[in-house]
C-alpha positions as CSV (number, residue, x, y, z in Angstrom):
1,X,-8.7,11.2,-9.6
2,X,-6.5,8.3,-8.6
3,X,-3.0,7.8,-10.0
4,X,-3.4,4.8,-12.2
5,X,0.3,3.8,-11.9
6,X,0.0,3.8,-8.1
7,X,-3.2,1.7,-8.3
8,X,-1.5,-0.7,-10.7
9,X,1.3,-1.2,-8.2
10,X,-1.1,-1.6,-5.3
11,X,-3.2,-4.2,-7.2
12,X,0.0,-6.0,-8.2
13,X,0.9,-6.3,-4.6
14,X,-2.5,-7.2,-3.2
15,X,-3.3,-9.7,-6.0
16,X,0.1,-11.3,-6.1
17,X,-1.3,-14.7,-5.2
18,X,-4.7,-14.3,-6.9
19,X,-5.1,-15.7,-10.4
20,X,-6.7,-13.2,-12.7
21,X,-8.6,-14.7,-15.7
22,X,-6.8,-14.2,-19.0
23,X,-9.9,-12.6,-20.4
24,X,-9.4,-9.6,-18.1
25,X,-6.8,-7.2,-19.2
26,X,-4.7,-5.6,-16.5
27,X,-5.3,-2.1,-17.7
28,X,-9.1,-2.6,-17.8
29,X,-9.0,-4.2,-14.3
30,X,-7.1,-1.2,-13.0
31,X,-9.5,1.3,-14.7
32,X,-12.5,-0.6,-13.4
33,X,-11.1,-0.6,-9.8
34,X,-10.3,3.1,-10.1
35,X,-13.8,4.0,-11.3
36,X,-15.3,1.9,-8.5
37,X,-13.1,3.5,-5.9
38,X,-13.7,7.1,-7.3
39,X,-17.4,6.6,-7.2
40,X,-17.3,5.4,-3.6
41,X,-14.9,8.3,-2.7
42,X,-17.3,10.9,-4.2
43,X,-20.2,9.5,-2.1
44,X,-17.9,9.5,1.0
45,X,-16.9,13.1,0.2
46,X,-20.6,14.2,-0.1
47,X,-21.5,12.6,3.2
48,X,-18.6,14.2,5.0
49,X,-19.4,17.6,3.4
50,X,-22.9,17.3,4.7
51,X,-21.8,16.4,8.2
52,X,-18.9,18.9,8.4
53,X,-21.2,21.8,7.2
54,X,-24.1,20.6,9.4
55,X,-26.4,19.8,6.5
56,X,-26.4,23.3,5.1
57,X,-26.4,25.1,8.4
58,X,-22.6,25.5,9.2
59,X,-21.6,25.9,12.8
60,X,-18.8,28.4,12.1
61,X,-17.7,28.5,15.8
62,X,-17.2,24.7,15.8
63,X,-15.4,24.9,12.4
64,X,-13.0,27.6,13.7
65,X,-12.3,25.5,16.8
66,X,-11.8,22.4,14.6
67,X,-9.3,24.3,12.4
68,X,-7.4,25.7,15.4
69,X,-7.2,22.2,17.0
70,X,-5.8,20.6,13.8
71,X,-3.3,23.4,12.8
72,X,-0.3,21.4,13.7
């Protein structure tokens, strides 16, 4: 779950020069963007899980090697 305060600050920075319609409340905009991003993040996580664990047939030798190489 995204930190809504961090996302608020991010959007404030990125949308500094973009007029937001008065009919859209900032809190609702932040929440909508967070939900959109979290949905995408979950799909990305599922895709990476599938790839990392070789679509249900984990290559434990490769995983051990990967862990060793990234242990810094």
